[in-house]
Residue frames relative to the residue before (quaternion, step in Angstrom):
aa qw qx qy qz dx dy dz
X 1.0000 0.0000 0.0000 0.0000 0.00 0.00 0.00
X 0.4188 -0.6996 0.5214 0.2517 3.54 -0.94 0.90
X 0.5933 -0.5733 0.4275 0.3695 3.55 -1.20 0.55
X 0.4843 -0.6487 0.5042 0.3006 3.55 -1.05 0.79
X 0.4515 -0.6894 0.5014 0.2635 3.55 -1.05 0.82
X 0.4699 -0.7168 0.4313 0.2817 3.63 -0.54 1.12
X 0.6567 0.5084 -0.3311 0.4480 3.60 0.94 -0.77
X 0.6167 0.5318 -0.3449 0.4668 3.60 1.11 -0.63
X 0.6390 0.5184 -0.3228 0.4677 3.59 1.02 -0.80
X 0.6593 0.4962 -0.3091 0.4728 3.58 0.93 -0.82
X 0.6401 0.5131 -0.3252 0.4704 3.57 1.04 -0.75
X 0.6411 0.5072 -0.3252 0.4754 3.58 1.01 -0.77
X 0.6323 0.5317 -0.3298 0.4568 3.59 0.97 -0.81
X 0.6671 0.4853 -0.2926 0.4837 3.57 0.96 -0.87
X 0.6186 0.5439 -0.3352 0.4574 3.59 1.07 -0.73
X 0.6643 0.4840 -0.2985 0.4851 3.58 0.94 -0.88
X 0.6470 0.5351 -0.3201 0.4389 3.59 0.98 -0.83
X 0.7077 0.4560 -0.2569 0.4746 3.59 1.07 -0.73
X 0.6059 0.6005 -0.3524 0.3849 3.60 1.17 -0.47
X 0.2037 -0.7637 0.6022 0.1128 3.52 -1.20 0.70
X 0.7958 0.0482 0.0068 0.6036 3.57 1.08 -0.71
X 0.0855 -0.8427 0.5302 -0.0365 3.55 -0.51 1.26
X 0.2179 -0.7289 0.6354 0.1324 3.53 -1.10 0.84
X 0.1275 -0.7773 0.6138 0.0526 3.57 -0.80 1.06
X 0.1042 -0.8298 0.5483 -0.0010 3.57 -0.55 1.20
X 0.0464 -0.7763 0.6286 0.0092 3.56 -1.07 0.85
X 0.6718 -0.5380 0.3357 0.3828 3.58 -1.27 0.20
X 0.6589 -0.5017 0.3965 0.3962 3.52 -1.36 0.34
X 0.8082 0.1409 -0.1781 0.5434 3.60 -1.17 0.67
X 0.0638 -0.8657 0.4942 0.0473 3.61 0.73 1.05
X 0.2379 -0.7573 0.5960 0.1214 3.55 -0.95 0.97
X 0.7761 -0.3620 0.2349 0.4598 3.57 -1.27 -0.17
X 0.6585 0.5089 -0.3177 0.4543 3.58 1.00 -0.75
X 0.6463 0.5038 -0.3195 0.4758 3.58 0.99 -0.81
X 0.6903 0.4601 -0.2857 0.4796 3.59 0.82 -0.96
X 0.6684 0.5228 -0.3176 0.4232 3.57 0.86 -0.93
X 0.6894 0.4566 -0.2890 0.4824 3.58 0.85 -0.91
X 0.6560 0.5226 -0.3151 0.4441 3.58 0.98 -0.81
X 0.6699 0.4823 -0.2917 0.4833 3.57 0.92 -0.91
X 0.6418 0.5358 -0.3273 0.4404 3.57 0.96 -0.85
X 0.7004 0.4542 -0.2808 0.4736 3.59 0.82 -0.95
X 0.6292 0.5306 -0.3400 0.4549 3.60 0.95 -0.82
X 0.6780 0.4872 -0.2885 0.4687 3.59 0.91 -0.91
X 0.6350 0.5269 -0.3290 0.4593 3.58 0.96 -0.82
X 0.6844 0.4869 -0.2970 0.4542 3.58 0.81 -0.96
X 0.6812 0.4895 -0.2905 0.4605 3.57 0.95 -0.82
X 0.7851 0.3831 -0.1857 0.4499 3.55 0.71 -1.10
X 0.7773 0.3622 -0.1807 0.4816 3.57 1.01 -0.79
X 0.7772 0.3117 -0.1635 0.5216 3.59 1.15 -0.56
X 0.4104 -0.7334 0.4614 0.2842 3.60 1.22 -0.18
X 0.4551 0.6882 -0.4352 0.3605 3.56 1.22 0.56
X 0.4140 -0.6849 0.5408 0.2590 3.58 -1.03 0.79
X 0.0896 0.8194 -0.5526 0.1234 3.58 -0.18 1.29
X 0.0887 -0.7886 0.6079 0.0247 3.55 -1.15 0.71
X 0.3261 -0.7257 0.5792 0.1776 3.54 -1.03 0.91
X 0.1723 -0.7954 0.5777 0.0633 3.57 -0.70 1.14
X 0.1363 -0.7812 0.6075 0.0451 3.56 -0.61 1.19
X 0.4441 -0.7172 0.4547 0.2858 3.63 -0.60 1.01
X 0.7902 -0.0794 0.0911 0.6008 3.58 1.09 -0.72
X 0.7978 -0.3296 0.2056 0.4611 3.57 -1.29 -0.24
X 0.3351 -0.7173 0.5804 0.1907 3.54 -1.14 0.76
X 0.6625 -0.4721 0.3812 0.4392 3.56 -1.29 0.11
X 0.4877 -0.6940 0.4433 0.2898 3.58 -0.79 1.00
X 0.6002 0.5722 -0.3675 0.4211 3.60 1.12 -0.51
X 0.6768 0.4760 -0.2823 0.4854 3.58 1.29 -0.25
X 0.3038 0.7818 -0.4983 0.2196 3.59 1.23 0.22
X 0.6304 0.5772 -0.3385 0.3934 3.58 0.99 -0.81
X 0.6179 0.5831 -0.3416 0.4019 3.59 1.16 -0.51
X 0.6796 0.5604 -0.3008 0.3657 3.55 0.96 -0.89
X 0.3929 -0.7013 0.5401 0.2492 3.59 -0.94 0.85
X 0.6922 -0.4867 0.3348 0.4146 3.56 -1.28 0.21
X 0.8028 0.0354 -0.0084 0.5952 3.60 1.06 -0.64
X 0.5807 0.6099 -0.4223 0.3354 3.54 -1.32 -0.07
X 0.7494 0.2985 -0.2057 0.5540 3.59 1.23 0.22
X 0.1752 -0.7664 0.6129 0.0796 3.54 -1.28 0.55
X 0.2813 -0.6952 0.6339 0.1888 3.56 -1.04 0.84
X 0.3148 -0.8066 0.4711 0.1683 3.57 -0.23 1.31
X 0.5964 0.5601 -0.3730 0.4376 3.60 1.12 -0.48
X 0.7058 0.4251 -0.2517 0.5077 3.59 1.08 -0.71
X 0.8003 0.1616 -0.0552 0.5747 3.58 1.05 -0.78
X 0.0413 -0.8512 0.5227 0.0225 3.60 0.56 1.10
X 0.6467 0.5225 -0.3354 0.4431 3.60 0.97 -0.76
X 0.6471 0.5154 -0.3194 0.4622 3.57 0.99 -0.81
X 0.6493 0.5148 -0.3207 0.4589 3.59 1.00 -0.81
X 0.6752 0.4858 -0.3000 0.4669 3.58 0.90 -0.90
X 0.6390 0.5254 -0.3256 0.4579 3.57 1.03 -0.76
X 0.6380 0.5251 -0.3351 0.4528 3.58 1.00 -0.79
X 0.6572 0.5040 -0.3109 0.4663 3.57 0.93 -0.88
X 0.6493 0.5374 -0.3148 0.4365 3.58 0.96 -0.91
X 0.7333 0.4149 -0.2308 0.4867 3.59 1.09 -0.68
X 0.5473 0.6416 -0.3828 0.3772 3.59 1.28 -0.01
X 0.2557 -0.7449 0.5875 0.1861 3.53 -1.28 0.39
X 0.7659 0.1919 -0.1520 0.5945 3.60 1.30 0.19
X 0.1212 -0.7482 0.6473 0.0801 3.55 -1.15 0.77
X 0.0681 -0.7579 0.6469 0.0492 3.57 -0.99 0.90
X 0.1765 -0.7864 0.5877 0.0705 3.57 -0.68 1.13
X 0.0727 -0.8115 0.5796 -0.0164 3.56 -0.79 1.07
X 0.8599 0.1049 -0.0976 0.4899 3.57 -1.09 0.82
X 0.6327 0.4164 -0.3706 0.5375 3.57 1.09 0.77
X 0.3160 -0.7437 0.5497 0.2119 3.58 -1.12 0.58
X 0.7740 0.1061 -0.0680 0.6205 3.56 1.36 -0.15
X 0.5890 -0.5999 0.4036 0.3609 3.58 -1.09 0.64
X 0.5371 0.6407 -0.4147 0.3591 3.60 1.13 -0.45
X 0.6171 0.5656 -0.3461 0.4237 3.61 1.15 -0.49
X 0.6111 0.5043 -0.3660 0.4882 3.59 1.27 0.02
X 0.3494 -0.7928 0.4365 0.2427 3.57 1.42 0.09
X 0.8569 0.0920 -0.0799 0.5008 3.66 -0.55 -1.07
X 0.6614 0.5041 -0.3106 0.4604 3.62 1.11 -0.56
X 0.4859 0.7292 -0.4089 0.2550 3.58 1.19 -0.52
X 0.6890 0.4757 -0.3277 0.4377 3.68 0.72 -0.87
X 0.6555 0.5091 -0.3148 0.4605 3.58 1.02 -0.79
X 0.6763 0.4858 -0.2959 0.4680 3.58 0.90 -0.90
X 0.6949 0.4785 -0.2829 0.4561 3.58 0.81 -0.98
X 0.7184 0.4706 -0.2505 0.4469 3.57 1.04 -0.76
X 0.4995 0.6646 -0.4263 0.3565 3.59 1.24 -0.24
X 0.3050 -0.7703 0.5374 0.1576 3.58 -0.79 1.02
X 0.4749 0.6295 -0.4619 0.4060 3.55 0.70 1.14
X 0.6731 -0.4933 0.3579 0.4189 3.56 -1.29 0.21
X 0.1140 -0.7995 0.5895 0.0172 3.57 -1.04 0.89
X 0.1101 -0.7812 0.6144 0.0148 3.55 -0.98 1.01
X 0.1620 -0.7760 0.6039 0.0824 3.58 -1.05 0.82
X 0.0173 0.7452 -0.6664 0.0181 3.56 -1.04 0.91
X 0.2671 0.7889 -0.4856 0.2654 3.59 -0.24 1.25
X 0.2851 -0.7754 0.5431 0.1498 3.57 -1.23 0.49
X 0.4968 0.6615 -0.4298 0.3617 3.62 1.17 0.37
X 0.6129 -0.5494 0.4312 0.3695 3.52 -1.33 0.37
X 0.8650 0.2073 -0.1206 0.4408 3.54 -1.36 0.37
X 0.0582 0.8143 -0.5729 0.0732 3.64 0.60 1.07
X 0.4278 -0.6830 0.5347 0.2544 3.56 -1.11 0.76
X 0.1638 -0.8534 0.4887 0.0777 3.55 0.43 1.27
X 0.6309 0.5770 -0.3405 0.3913 3.59 1.02 -0.73
X 0.6729 0.5163 -0.2977 0.4383 3.60 1.15 -0.50
X 0.7395 0.3921 -0.2058 0.5071 3.60 1.25 -0.17
X 0.4572 -0.6872 0.5049 0.2526 3.53 -1.19 0.70
X 0.7797 0.0757 -0.0206 0.6212 3.58 1.18 -0.62
X 0.0578 -0.8327 0.5501 -0.0254 3.57 -0.76 1.05
X 0.0705 -0.7212 0.6874 0.0487 3.51 -1.14 0.87
X 0.1283 0.8001 -0.5625 0.1645 3.56 -0.13 1.31
X 0.1357 0.7916 -0.5715 0.1680 3.56 -0.55 1.21
X 0.2559 -0.8010 0.5263 0.1260 3.57 -0.62 1.12
X 0.6934 0.4753 -0.2822 0.4622 3.60 1.10 -0.61
X 0.5296 0.5201 -0.4799 0.4676 3.52 0.71 1.24
X 0.6361 -0.5751 0.3670 0.3605 3.54 -1.20 0.51
X 0.8127 -0.0112 0.1505 0.5628 3.53 0.98 -0.93
X 0.6087 -0.5009 0.4465 0.4234 3.53 -1.32 0.14
X 0.5914 0.5700 -0.3694 0.4346 3.59 1.07 -0.67
X 0.6585 0.4940 -0.3270 0.4642 3.59 0.94 -0.78
X 0.6519 0.5088 -0.3214 0.4614 3.58 0.90 -0.89
X 0.6563 0.5036 -0.3137 0.4661 3.59 0.92 -0.87
X 0.5965 0.5720 -0.3584 0.4343 3.60 1.02 -0.75
X 0.7131 0.4412 -0.2651 0.4760 3.57 0.78 -1.00
X 0.6080 0.5374 -0.3540 0.4650 3.60 1.09 -0.63
X 0.6683 0.4957 -0.3054 0.4631 3.61 0.87 -0.91
X 0.6571 0.5121 -0.3198 0.4514 3.58 0.93 -0.84
X 0.6718 0.5126 -0.2948 0.4462 3.59 1.09 -0.68
X 0.5368 0.6380 -0.4127 0.3669 3.61 1.19 -0.34
X 0.5874 -0.5841 0.4209 0.3697 3.59 -1.04 0.72
X 0.7982 0.2902 -0.2239 0.4781 3.56 -0.94 0.91
X 0.6455 0.4719 -0.3409 0.4944 3.61 1.22 -0.10
X 0.0813 0.8775 -0.4710 0.0393 3.59 0.21 -1.21
X 0.8073 0.0245 0.0039 0.5896 3.61 1.04 -0.67
X 0.6402 -0.5762 0.3565 0.3620 3.55 -1.14 0.70
X 0.6340 0.5785 -0.3250 0.3973 3.58 1.02 -0.77
X 0.6432 0.5194 -0.3318 0.4544 3.59 1.21 -0.28
X 0.6140 0.5116 -0.3542 0.4855 3.58 1.29 0.02
X 0.5872 -0.5788 0.4211 0.3781 3.62 -1.08 0.61
X 0.5841 -0.6067 0.4090 0.3515 3.58 -1.06 0.75
X 0.5899 0.5661 -0.3755 0.4366 3.63 1.12 -0.56
X 0.6215 0.5256 -0.3304 0.4778 3.59 1.11 -0.71
X 0.6809 0.5006 -0.2871 0.4510 3.57 0.87 -0.97
X 0.6458 0.5221 -0.3194 0.4563 3.59 0.95 -0.85
X 0.6614 0.5093 -0.3042 0.4590 3.57 0.94 -0.90
X 0.6675 0.5002 -0.3035 0.4606 3.58 0.96 -0.85
X 0.6463 0.5059 -0.3216 0.4721 3.60 0.97 -0.79
X 0.6510 0.5251 -0.3197 0.4454 3.58 0.96 -0.85
X 0.6892 0.4850 -0.2847 0.4568 3.59 0.85 -0.93
X 0.6524 0.4987 -0.3151 0.4757 3.57 0.98 -0.79
X 0.6383 0.5361 -0.3251 0.4465 3.59 1.01 -0.79
X 0.6948 0.4653 -0.2889 0.4661 3.60 0.85 -0.89
X 0.6946 0.4832 -0.2997 0.4407 3.61 0.92 -0.80
X 0.6842 0.4152 -0.2910 0.5242 3.60 1.22 -0.28
X 0.3924 -0.7050 0.4870 0.3344 3.60 1.29 0.03
X 0.6553 -0.5320 0.2743 0.4608 3.53 0.93 1.10
X 0.7213 -0.4785 0.2099 0.4546 3.53 0.84 1.22
X 0.4401 0.6939 -0.4616 0.3345 3.60 1.11 0.60
X 0.8070 0.0549 -0.0264 0.5874 3.62 1.15 -0.46
X 0.8236 0.2494 -0.1955 0.4704 3.55 -1.36 0.35
X 0.3967 0.7028 -0.4860 0.3353 3.57 1.02 0.84
X 0.0980 -0.7879 0.6079 0.0109 3.54 -0.83 1.11
X 0.6831 -0.4561 0.3385 0.4590 3.62 -1.16 0.18
X 0.6545 0.5160 -0.3147 0.4542 3.57 1.00 -0.81
X 0.5815 0.5810 -0.3733 0.4301 3.59 1.16 -0.55
X 0.6896 0.4596 -0.2745 0.4878 3.57 0.93 -0.89
X 0.5960 0.5426 -0.3590 0.4707 3.58 1.12 -0.59
X 0.6351 0.5295 -0.3151 0.4658 3.56 0.97 -0.89
X 0.6672 0.5086 -0.3075 0.4491 3.58 0.84 -0.98
X 0.6494 0.5232 -0.3141 0.4537 3.57 0.95 -0.86
X 0.6724 0.4932 -0.2955 0.4661 3.58 0.93 -0.90
X 0.6520 0.5111 -0.3191 0.4603 3.59 1.01 -0.76
X 0.6442 0.5065 -0.3214 0.4745 3.57 0.99 -0.79
X 0.6578 0.5108 -0.3079 0.4598 3.58 0.95 -0.85
X 0.6881 0.4768 -0.2736 0.4736 3.58 1.14 -0.63
X 0.7038 -0.5207 0.2581 0.4086 3.60 1.23 0.12
X 0.4211 0.6969 -0.4886 0.3136 3.62 1.19 0.15
X 0.2898 -0.7401 0.5861 0.1569 3.57 -0.94 0.96
X 0.1930 -0.8314 0.5114 0.1000 3.57 0.11 1.28
X 0.6141 0.5573 -0.3616 0.4260 3.61 0.99 -0.69
X 0.6465 0.5064 -0.3221 0.4710 3.58 1.00 -0.78
X 0.6436 0.5155 -0.3235 0.4641 3.58 1.00 -0.79
X 0.6580 0.5111 -0.3118 0.4567 3.59 0.94 -0.85
X 0.6169 0.5342 -0.3504 0.4596 3.58 1.05 -0.69
X 0.6426 0.5122 -0.3146 0.4751 3.58 0.98 -0.84
X 0.7315 0.4703 -0.2439 0.4292 3.56 0.82 -1.03
X 0.8574 0.2015 -0.0326 0.4725 3.56 0.77 -1.04
X 0.7598 0.3448 -0.1971 0.5147 3.60 1.22 -0.17
X 0.6367 0.5122 -0.3297 0.4727 3.57 1.15 0.55
X 0.3542 0.7590 -0.4792 0.2622 3.59 1.19 0.49
X 0.5217 -0.5881 0.5100 0.3491 3.54 -1.34 0.31
X 0.6370 -0.5350 0.3948 0.3902 3.55 -1.21 0.53
X 0.5780 0.6130 -0.3681 0.3932 3.60 1.06 -0.78
X 0.6574 0.5361 -0.3280 0.4158 3.55 0.90 -0.90
X 0.6770 0.4888 -0.3037 0.4589 3.60 0.88 -0.86
X 0.6500 0.4976 -0.3242 0.4742 3.57 1.00 -0.77
X 0.6363 0.5125 -0.3237 0.4771 3.59 1.06 -0.73
X 0.6175 0.5460 -0.3413 0.4518 3.57 1.03 -0.75
X 0.6659 0.4982 -0.3030 0.4654 3.56 0.92 -0.88
X 0.6701 0.4936 -0.2957 0.4689 3.57 0.97 -0.86
X 0.6146 0.5454 -0.3504 0.4495 3.58 1.05 -0.73
X 0.6886 0.4738 -0.2823 0.4709 3.58 0.97 -0.82
X 0.7493 0.4223 -0.2330 0.4539 3.57 0.86 -0.92
X 0.7816 0.3491 -0.1620 0.4910 3.59 1.05 -0.78
X 0.8114 0.3294 -0.1319 0.4645 3.57 0.94 -0.85
X 0.6049 0.5807 -0.3760 0.3944 3.62 1.11 -0.36
X 0.1169 -0.7553 0.6433 0.0449 3.54 -0.97 1.00
X 0.0717 -0.7860 0.6139 0.0131 3.59 -0.84 1.01
X 0.1469 -0.8219 0.5488 0.0413 3.56 -0.67 1.14
X 0.6198 -0.5756 0.3877 0.3664 3.61 -1.15 0.53
X 0.6567 0.5302 -0.3228 0.4282 3.61 1.15 -0.49
X 0.6524 -0.5545 0.3113 0.4123 3.61 1.24 0.22
X 0.5718 0.5787 -0.3742 0.4451 3.58 1.30 0.16
X 0.0029 0.7412 -0.6705 -0.0330 3.52 -1.18 0.72
X 0.0402 0.8002 -0.5984 0.0077 3.56 -1.05 0.68
X 0.1641 -0.7500 0.6374 0.0657 3.50 -1.32 0.65
X 0.0943 -0.7924 0.6014 0.0397 3.59 -0.85 0.96
X 0.1075 -0.7858 0.6087 0.0192 3.54 -0.69 1.16
X 0.1287 -0.8086 0.5720 0.0502 3.58 -0.27 1.25
X 0.7316 -0.4378 0.2836 0.4389 3.56 -1.29 0.12
X 0.6139 0.5535 -0.3561 0.4358 3.60 1.04 -0.69
X 0.6489 0.5043 -0.3079 0.4794 3.59 1.00 -0.83
X 0.6648 0.5116 -0.3034 0.4519 3.57 0.88 -0.97
X 0.6628 0.4985 -0.2975 0.4730 3.57 1.02 -0.81
X 0.6275 0.5584 -0.3454 0.4184 3.58 0.96 -0.86
X 0.7798 0.3068 -0.1558 0.5229 3.58 0.97 -0.86
X 0.3719 -0.7609 0.4626 0.2621 3.58 1.31 0.14
X 0.1691 0.8213 -0.5241 0.1493 3.53 0.97 0.91
X 0.2931 -0.7603 0.5612 0.1453 3.54 -0.86 1.01
X 0.7286 -0.3964 0.3224 0.4562 3.52 -1.38 0.08
X 0.8423 0.1983 -0.1593 0.4752 3.56 -0.85 1.02
X 0.5560 0.6475 -0.3986 0.3356 3.61 1.18 -0.24
X 0.6447 0.4569 -0.3477 0.5046 3.60 1.23 -0.05
X 0.3483 0.7388 -0.4968 0.2933 3.57 1.28 0.19
X 0.7800 0.3127 -0.2455 0.4832 3.56 -0.88 0.96
X 0.5112 0.6533 -0.4269 0.3600 3.60 1.17 -0.40
X 0.6444 0.5626 -0.3242 0.4039 3.57 1.00 -0.86
X 0.6376 0.5495 -0.3321 0.4256 3.60 1.13 -0.55
X 0.5916 0.6536 -0.3638 0.3009 3.58 1.05 -0.74
X 0.6573 0.5095 -0.3530 0.4288 3.68 0.83 -0.71
X 0.5818 0.5934 -0.3800 0.4061 3.62 1.15 -0.44
X 0.5190 0.6166 -0.4196 0.4176 3.60 1.26 -0.11
X 0.5962 0.5379 -0.3558 0.4781 3.59 1.25 -0.34
X 0.5192 -0.7011 0.3929 0.2907 3.56 -0.66 1.12
X 0.7149 0.4723 -0.2622 0.4439 3.58 0.96 -0.82
X 0.6009 0.5836 -0.3583 0.4121 3.60 1.20 -0.40
X 0.1736 -0.8031 0.5663 0.0646 3.56 -0.81 1.07
X 0.7955 0.0634 -0.0270 0.6020 3.58 1.16 -0.56
X 0.1502 -0.7888 0.5951 0.0341 3.54 -1.01 0.94
X 0.0978 -0.7928 0.6016 0.0093 3.56 -0.94 0.99
X 0.0770 -0.7817 0.6185 0.0207 3.57 -0.92 0.97
X 0.1042 -0.7699 0.6275 0.0516 3.57 -0.95 0.94
X 0.0503 -0.7721 0.6335 0.0093 3.55 -0.97 0.94
X 0.3816 -0.7621 0.4756 0.2176 3.57 -0.57 1.14
X 0.0330 -0.7569 0.6526 -0.0134 3.52 -1.11 0.91
X 0.7135 -0.4232 0.3061 0.4671 3.59 -1.23 -0.16
X 0.8645 0.0441 -0.0648 0.4965 3.58 -0.57 1.19
X 0.8014 0.1300 -0.0845 0.5777 3.59 1.23 0.05
X 0.3643 -0.6347 0.6130 0.2980 3.49 -1.43 0.07
X 0.3281 -0.6731 0.6164 0.2436 3.55 -1.10 0.70
X 0.1858 -0.8074 0.5576 0.0524 3.56 -0.85 1.02
X 0.0538 -0.7626 0.6444 0.0187 3.57 -0.95 0.98
X 0.0706 -0.8020 0.5931 -0.0082 3.56 -0.94 0.94
X 0.0059 0.7661 -0.6425 0.0149 3.56 -1.00 0.90
X 0.0378 -0.8148 0.5785 -0.0057 3.58 -1.01 0.72
X 0.4747 -0.6242 0.5348 0.3147 3.50 -1.36 0.23
X 0.7074 -0.4628 0.3162 0.4307 3.57 -1.27 0.39
X 0.7575 0.3558 -0.2889 0.4649 3.52 -0.98 0.93
X 0.7180 0.3054 -0.2197 0.5856 3.58 1.30 -0.19
X 0.3072 -0.8097 0.4822 0.1321 3.58 -0.67 1.12
X 0.2914 -0.7462 0.5806 0.1452 3.55 -0.46 1.24
X 0.6221 0.5629 -0.3372 0.4272 3.56 1.04 -0.80
X 0.6785 0.4942 -0.3100 0.4465 3.59 0.89 -0.87
X 0.6338 0.5138 -0.3378 0.4693 3.58 0.99 -0.76
X 0.6605 0.5083 -0.3088 0.4583 3.59 0.93 -0.89
X 0.6766 0.4977 -0.2865 0.4609 3.56 0.96 -0.88
X 0.7132 0.4972 -0.2671 0.4156 3.56 0.85 -0.98
X 0.8622 0.1395 -0.0180 0.4867 3.60 0.79 -0.93
X 0.7512 0.3724 -0.2261 0.4958 3.62 1.21 -0.06
X 0.5127 -0.6836 0.4130 0.3151 3.63 1.14 0.54
X 0.6309 0.5638 -0.3178 0.4279 3.59 1.09 0.55
X 0.1355 -0.7664 0.6185 0.1087 3.51 -1.14 -0.75
X 0.1298 0.7958 -0.5870 0.0733 3.53 -1.26 -0.29
X 0.7351 -0.3498 0.3064 0.4933 3.54 -0.93 -0.96
X 0.7101 -0.4778 0.2972 0.4231 3.54 -1.25 0.30
X 0.7996 0.2472 -0.1349 0.5305 3.60 0.96 -0.80
X 0.7617 0.2472 -0.1592 0.5774 3.61 1.24 -0.01
X 0.1901 0.7858 -0.5566 0.1913 3.56 -0.48 1.21
X 0.1278 -0.7959 0.5874 0.0721 3.54 -1.31 0.10
X 0.0363 0.7958 -0.6040 0.0239 3.52 -1.31 0.18
X 0.4430 -0.6685 0.5224 0.2899 3.55 -1.21 -0.54
X 0.1797 -0.7287 0.6486 0.1267 3.51 -1.30 0.52
X 0.1874 -0.8387 0.5074 0.0640 3.57 -0.29 1.29
X 0.0497 -0.7551 0.6494 0.0751 3.51 -1.26 0.52
X 0.5642 -0.1621 -0.8092 -0.0253 1.56 -1.93 1.62
X 0.3960 0.7539 -0.4713 0.2295 3.63 1.17 0.14
X 0.7766 0.3058 -0.1624 0.5263 3.61 0.82 -0.99
X 0.7685 0.0468 -0.0095 0.6381 3.55 1.07 -0.81
X 0.5834 -0.6202 0.3906 0.3498 3.57 -1.06 0.69
X 0.8015 0.0078 0.0511 0.5957 3.57 0.92 -0.96
X 0.6588 -0.5040 0.3654 0.4223 3.61 -1.19 0.32
X 0.5961 0.5968 -0.3629 0.3960 3.58 1.08 -0.63
X 0.6604 0.5176 -0.3054 0.4503 3.60 1.20 -0.43
X 0.4140 0.7487 -0.4497 0.2564 3.57 1.27 -0.09
X 0.6692 0.5115 -0.3248 0.4302 3.60 0.86 -0.88
X 0.6413 0.5138 -0.3365 0.4599 3.58 0.92 -0.81
X 0.6473 0.5253 -0.3157 0.4533 3.58 0.95 -0.91
X 0.6841 0.4853 -0.2902 0.4609 3.58 0.80 -1.02
X 0.6458 0.5245 -0.3227 0.4513 3.56 0.94 -0.86
X 0.6842 0.4974 -0.2882 0.4489 3.58 0.88 -0.94
X 0.7320 0.4425 -0.2695 0.4425 3.60 0.71 -1.02
X 0.6560 0.4925 -0.3302 0.4669 3.60 1.03 -0.65
X 0.6133 0.5324 -0.3564 0.4620 3.61 1.04 -0.67
X 0.6605 0.4931 -0.3049 0.4770 3.58 0.94 -0.87
X 0.6329 0.5457 -0.3188 0.4471 3.56 1.01 -0.87
X 0.7027 0.4666 -0.2807 0.4579 3.59 0.83 -0.94
X 0.6063 0.5495 -0.3594 0.4486 3.61 1.09 -0.59
X 0.7199 0.4384 -0.2311 0.4860 3.58 1.15 -0.65
X 0.4250 0.7084 -0.4676 0.3144 3.59 1.23 0.12
């Protein structure tokens, strides 16, 4: 991670000092990093700066992350679109977290992008839309947005150490960093371990967080995981594995939002597999998750054929129907064709 620019930190401090009402925006289908960074910043602004801040979720988050959310201070914009738009209209600052462009907030994007107020970006993805923001903290060599936000908060005047931040902030940051590294399995940098050490020293109960994240699932999820591996996983000699979860599968196991999280990582346990692709059917499209081993670019596959992007070994996108394929039944043929072509060009 590159050193934070002192003048940028001072500008952010002055921006927070001048703000009275803040909109915090994260990406659609919020994961642990989006929720963790959003909750951490919202809590910091409220408790440490006396600022009226609200976390705006474009739509439903993963149900396994319910334990993270506070009783108030956030809005699900899909359920309460008028409330979300009203909050943005009354704000004097927007902070975007875990997104590189407002388009990743989908329905909220026109309102956020069109707001004539100051905008700050804190994110760890490739290709940030710098022109849309007045102040940017963009760093790819960190594990997560939660990690980047942690170092930004520590650099602010009057903070300096983790123990000076509320425990709710620290818990949220540890949770988001843990999920985005797949519990320290990928995207771990020296600064990531430094962050974890400082959070533990400041009182974070990591064992309790891990129980919430990985030991509190419904039985349905484990049975679906087994069926996905035994019935839906395709492993090819060229190093590709893919799993397609259509609506019939999701209905059979009553899978909720986020309950297939992590399925995409499992084929990478096979020595010959270099890249793993998971498709989950939604309304009018499949959501696509891609994970890869070193030397194979998940980001390039997502960018080239799935209208997406992300990190080199972890990326995502969408496969639309009827735009990309005529019907959901054609998804397997499409995935098989594009991944075979992709691997031939490696």
